[in-house]
DOLUMMAR-15973 format. One record per residue (C-alpha): residue number from 0; residue in one letter; y, x, z. Coordinates in steps of 0.1 Angstrom, whole numbers, plus 5000, padded with zeros to 4 digits. Example, Ala and Ser with C-alpha at 12.3 -4.5 7.8 and 13.67 -1.06 7.14 Angstrom:
BEGIN
tormi: 0	dodren: A	Y: 4955	X: 5123	Z: 5078
tormi: 1	dodren: S	Y: 4989	X: 5137	Z: 5071
end
This chain:
BEGIN
tormi: 0	dodren: X	Y: 5073	X: 5005	Z: 4811
tormi: 1	dodren: X	Y: 5100	X: 5028	Z: 4825
tormi: 2	dodren: X	Y: 5109	X: 5060	Z: 4809
tormi: 3	dodren: X	Y: 5135	X: 5077	Z: 4831
tormi: 4	dodren: X	Y: 5163	X: 5097	Z: 4816
tormi: 5	dodren: X	Y: 5167	X: 5119	Z: 4847
tormi: 6	dodren: X	Y: 5152	X: 5123	Z: 4882
tormi: 7	dodren: X	Y: 5169	X: 5092	Z: 4897
tormi: 8	dodren: X	Y: 5152	X: 5058	Z: 4896
tormi: 9	dodren: X	Y: 5165	X: 5026	Z: 4912
tormi: 10	dodren: X	Y: 5142	X: 4997	Z: 4920
tormi: 11	dodren: X	Y: 5150	X: 4962	Z: 4930
tormi: 12	dodren: X	Y: 5129	X: 4951	Z: 4960
tormi: 13	dodren: X	Y: 5120	X: 4915	Z: 4970
tormi: 14	dodren: X	Y: 5143	X: 4901	Z: 4998
tormi: 15	dodren: X	Y: 5113	X: 4902	Z: 5022
tormi: 16	dodren: X	Y: 5112	X: 4940	Z: 5019
tormi: 17	dodren: X	Y: 5148	X: 4945	Z: 5031
tormi: 18	dodren: X	Y: 5149	X: 4963	Z: 5065
tormi: 19	dodren: X	Y: 5112	X: 4972	Z: 5064
tormi: 20	dodren: X	Y: 5096	X: 5005	Z: 5058
tormi: 21	dodren: X	Y: 5085	X: 5008	Z: 5022
tormi: 22	dodren: X	Y: 5064	X: 5034	Z: 5004
tormi: 23	dodren: X	Y: 5067	X: 5039	Z: 4967
tormi: 24	dodren: X	Y: 5042	X: 5059	Z: 4947
tormi: 25	dodren: X	Y: 5051	X: 5072	Z: 4913
tormi: 26	dodren: X	Y: 5029	X: 5088	Z: 4887
tormi: 27	dodren: X	Y: 5028	X: 5092	Z: 4850
tormi: 28	dodren: X	Y: 5007	X: 5069	Z: 4828
tormi: 29	dodren: X	Y: 4987	X: 5100	Z: 4818
tormi: 30	dodren: X	Y: 4980	X: 5107	Z: 4855
tormi: 31	dodren: X	Y: 4970	X: 5072	Z: 4861
tormi: 32	dodren: X	Y: 4944	X: 5073	Z: 4833
tormi: 33	dodren: X	Y: 4928	X: 5104	Z: 4850
tormi: 34	dodren: X	Y: 4929	X: 5091	Z: 4886
tormi: 35	dodren: X	Y: 4922	X: 5054	Z: 4883
tormi: 36	dodren: X	Y: 4892	X: 5055	Z: 4907
tormi: 37	dodren: X	Y: 4911	X: 5074	Z: 4934
tormi: 38	dodren: X	Y: 4942	X: 5053	Z: 4930
tormi: 39	dodren: X	Y: 4922	X: 5021	Z: 4931
tormi: 40	dodren: X	Y: 4906	X: 5031	Z: 4964
tormi: 41	dodren: X	Y: 4940	X: 5039	Z: 4979
tormi: 42	dodren: X	Y: 4956	X: 5007	Z: 4967
tormi: 43	dodren: X	Y: 4926	X: 4987	Z: 4980
tormi: 44	dodren: X	Y: 4929	X: 5003	Z: 5014
tormi: 45	dodren: X	Y: 4966	X: 4995	Z: 5018
tormi: 46	dodren: X	Y: 4962	X: 4960	Z: 5003
tormi: 47	dodren: X	Y: 4934	X: 4951	Z: 5027
tormi: 48	dodren: X	Y: 4948	X: 4966	Z: 5059
tormi: 49	dodren: X	Y: 4971	X: 4937	Z: 5068
tormi: 50	dodren: X	Y: 4945	X: 4911	Z: 5059
tormi: 51	dodren: X	Y: 4918	X: 4928	Z: 5080
tormi: 52	dodren: X	Y: 4942	X: 4933	Z: 5109
tormi: 53	dodren: X	Y: 4944	X: 4895	Z: 5113
tormi: 54	dodren: X	Y: 4907	X: 4894	Z: 5122
tormi: 55	dodren: X	Y: 4906	X: 4927	Z: 5141
tormi: 56	dodren: X	Y: 4937	X: 4925	Z: 5163
tormi: 57	dodren: X	Y: 4927	X: 4896	Z: 5185
tormi: 58	dodren: X	Y: 4918	X: 4893	Z: 5222
tormi: 59	dodren: X	Y: 4883	X: 4884	Z: 5213
tormi: 60	dodren: X	Y: 4878	X: 4916	Z: 5193
tormi: 61	dodren: X	Y: 4893	X: 4936	Z: 5221
tormi: 62	dodren: X	Y: 4868	X: 4921	Z: 5245
tormi: 63	dodren: X	Y: 4839	X: 4926	Z: 5221
tormi: 64	dodren: X	Y: 4847	X: 4964	Z: 5218
tormi: 65	dodren: X	Y: 4858	X: 4971	Z: 5253
tormi: 66	dodren: X	Y: 4826	X: 4990	Z: 5263
tormi: 67	dodren: X	Y: 4827	X: 5014	Z: 5234
end
């Protein structure tokens, strides 16, 4: 658990993150206890987006939805 001594925090990212756009969300442990449901929904949304895109972003899907 991190307890910062000032307003600056450094994090080490995996090599695969270098050169990519990264979003970091920080909150206190106390805040996390109060907003677990909201945070879980947000995290689930971002975690599933790439996986779902594999199925949705296909020529077959474009054809299926072209009349809408």
